[in-house]
C-alpha positions as CSV (number, residue, x, y, z in Angstrom):
1,M,-17.9,-32.9,-37.6
2,A,-16.7,-35.4,-40.2
3,Y,-18.1,-35.9,-43.7
4,K,-17.7,-38.5,-46.5
5,E,-19.5,-39.2,-49.7
6,F,-19.7,-42.5,-51.5
7,S,-21.2,-42.7,-54.9
8,K,-21.5,-44.6,-58.1
9,I,-19.6,-43.2,-61.0
10,P,-21.3,-42.5,-63.3
11,G,-24.6,-42.4,-61.5
12,N,-28.1,-42.9,-62.9
13,F,-29.5,-39.6,-61.5
14,P,-27.1,-36.8,-62.4
15,D,-29.6,-34.0,-61.9
16,E,-30.8,-35.3,-58.6
17,R,-27.3,-36.1,-57.5
18,H,-26.3,-32.4,-57.9
19,E,-29.4,-31.3,-55.9
20,V,-28.8,-33.9,-53.2
21,S,-25.1,-32.8,-52.9
22,E,-26.3,-29.2,-52.4
23,I,-28.7,-30.4,-49.7
24,A,-25.9,-32.4,-48.1
25,K,-23.6,-29.4,-48.0
26,Q,-26.3,-27.4,-46.2
27,L,-26.7,-30.1,-43.6
28,A,-22.9,-30.3,-43.2
29,D,-22.7,-26.6,-42.7
30,Y,-25.5,-26.8,-40.1
31,L,-23.7,-29.5,-38.2
32,V,-20.6,-27.3,-37.6
33,E,-22.5,-24.4,-36.2
34,K,-21.4,-23.6,-32.7
35,E,-24.9,-23.9,-31.2
36,V,-25.6,-27.1,-33.0
37,C,-22.3,-28.7,-31.8
38,S,-23.2,-27.6,-28.3
39,D,-26.7,-29.1,-28.5
40,I,-25.4,-32.4,-29.8
41,G,-22.7,-32.4,-27.2
42,Q,-25.3,-32.2,-24.4
43,V,-27.2,-35.3,-25.6
44,H,-24.3,-37.3,-27.1
45,K,-23.3,-39.0,-23.9
46,V,-23.4,-42.4,-22.2
47,N,-27.0,-43.7,-22.3
48,G,-28.1,-41.1,-24.8
49,N,-30.1,-42.2,-27.8
50,S,-30.5,-41.4,-31.4
51,Q,-33.9,-39.7,-30.9
52,Q,-32.1,-37.0,-28.9
53,I,-29.8,-36.3,-31.8
54,Q,-32.8,-36.4,-34.1
55,I,-34.5,-33.6,-32.1
56,V,-31.4,-31.4,-32.6
57,L,-31.5,-31.9,-36.4
58,D,-35.3,-31.9,-36.8
59,K,-35.8,-28.2,-37.3
60,K,-33.1,-27.9,-40.0
61,L,-34.2,-31.1,-41.8
62,R,-37.8,-29.9,-41.9
63,K,-36.6,-26.5,-43.1
64,L,-34.8,-28.2,-45.9
65,G,-38.0,-29.9,-46.9
66,F,-37.7,-33.3,-45.2
67,A,-40.8,-35.1,-43.8
68,V,-40.5,-37.1,-40.5
69,E,-40.9,-40.9,-40.6
70,K,-42.9,-40.9,-43.9
71,R,-45.1,-43.9,-44.2
72,G,-45.8,-45.9,-47.3
73,L,-42.3,-45.7,-48.8
74,F,-41.8,-49.5,-48.4
75,K,-45.4,-50.6,-49.1
76,D,-44.3,-53.0,-51.9
77,T,-41.4,-54.6,-50.0
78,V,-41.2,-57.6,-47.7
79,V,-41.2,-55.2,-44.7
80,P,-43.9,-52.6,-45.6
81,S,-43.9,-51.0,-42.1
82,L,-40.3,-49.7,-42.4
83,R,-39.9,-45.9,-42.1
84,P,-36.9,-43.6,-42.4
85,D,-36.2,-41.0,-39.7
86,F,-36.7,-38.4,-42.5
87,Y,-37.5,-38.4,-46.2
88,M,-37.5,-35.9,-49.1
89,K,-38.5,-36.4,-52.7
90,V,-35.9,-35.0,-55.1
91,G,-36.7,-35.1,-58.8
92,N,-37.3,-38.7,-59.9
93,S,-35.8,-40.0,-56.7
94,G,-35.5,-39.1,-53.0
95,I,-33.3,-39.0,-49.9
96,L,-33.6,-41.2,-46.8
97,V,-32.1,-39.7,-43.6
98,E,-31.1,-42.1,-40.8
99,I,-29.7,-40.9,-37.5
100,E,-27.8,-43.3,-35.3
101,R,-26.0,-43.1,-32.0
102,G,-25.2,-46.2,-30.0
103,K,-26.0,-49.1,-32.3
104,T,-24.3,-47.9,-35.5
105,I,-21.7,-50.7,-35.6
106,A,-22.6,-53.0,-32.8
107,N,-26.0,-53.8,-34.3
108,N,-25.1,-53.1,-37.9
109,M,-27.5,-50.2,-38.1
110,D,-25.3,-48.6,-40.8
111,L,-25.9,-51.7,-43.0
112,L,-29.5,-51.8,-42.1
113,D,-29.9,-48.2,-43.2
114,L,-28.2,-48.9,-46.5
115,W,-30.5,-51.9,-47.0
116,K,-33.5,-49.7,-46.3
117,C,-32.4,-47.3,-49.1
118,H,-31.7,-50.3,-51.3
119,L,-35.3,-51.5,-50.8
120,C,-36.9,-48.1,-51.2
121,A,-38.3,-47.5,-54.7
122,E,-38.7,-43.8,-53.9
123,A,-35.1,-43.1,-52.7
124,D,-31.7,-43.7,-54.2
125,F,-29.7,-41.5,-51.8
126,L,-29.0,-41.9,-48.1
127,F,-27.9,-39.4,-45.5
128,L,-26.5,-41.3,-42.6
129,V,-25.6,-39.4,-39.4
130,V,-23.4,-41.2,-36.9
131,P,-21.1,-40.4,-34.0
132,C,-17.4,-39.9,-34.7
133,E,-16.7,-41.4,-31.3
134,R,-18.9,-43.1,-28.8
135,K,-18.0,-43.9,-25.2
136,S,-19.5,-46.8,-23.4
137,N,-20.5,-47.3,-19.7
138,K,-17.1,-49.0,-19.3
139,N,-15.2,-46.0,-20.8
140,Q,-14.5,-48.0,-24.0
141,I,-14.3,-45.8,-27.1
142,T,-15.6,-46.9,-30.4
143,R,-15.3,-44.9,-33.7
144,P,-18.6,-45.5,-35.6
145,F,-17.9,-42.9,-38.3
146,E,-14.6,-44.5,-39.2
147,R,-15.9,-48.1,-39.2
148,A,-19.1,-47.2,-41.1
149,S,-17.0,-45.4,-43.6
150,K,-14.9,-48.5,-44.3
151,R,-17.9,-50.8,-44.5
152,L,-20.0,-48.5,-46.7
153,A,-17.1,-47.8,-49.1
154,T,-17.2,-51.4,-50.2
155,F,-20.6,-50.9,-51.9
156,F,-19.3,-48.1,-54.0
157,Q,-16.3,-49.8,-55.6
158,E,-16.6,-50.4,-59.3
159,G,-18.0,-53.9,-59.9
160,N,-19.6,-54.0,-56.5
161,Y,-22.3,-51.4,-56.8
162,I,-25.7,-51.7,-55.3
163,N,-28.7,-49.8,-56.5
164,V,-28.2,-46.9,-54.0
165,E,-26.7,-44.0,-55.9
166,A,-24.8,-42.3,-53.1
167,V,-24.4,-42.3,-49.3
168,Y,-23.5,-39.1,-47.5
169,L,-22.0,-40.0,-44.2
170,F,-22.0,-37.3,-41.5
171,G,-20.1,-37.7,-38.2
172,Y,-20.9,-35.7,-35.1
């Protein structure tokens, strides 16, 4: 498991940021549990999909208070039908959780997920769960966590901030 946090300094939601960081720590602790690693290992394979990873994380995320694919979060945007994989209200803000597997980098899903959080009036925090390594049908290995980390970091450099307060990047 790998983990990185990118955030604005100072942020606009310090109380929420503290709570969100505590929730992120609980998710990170869960992701390193032996049984969870084994469950992820069974579905993180060639031709696997993000829904299979989502099923492994579903119980923990619901226990933490997340709702699955909450509707209506984007009703006032140009794409009102958008839904996150999971959502939780935290104080005056909220957290979107997006779980990726195969298309993290190839289809820019990491940037799409950041854009979704950017658009969402009810969330300023993003938990993004991506593979550390991904093997293709041709045995090529990509490193989505590393690449997403470099790409997302650019939005949290002073002078280049977007309206997302923080991204918590989890690698499995």
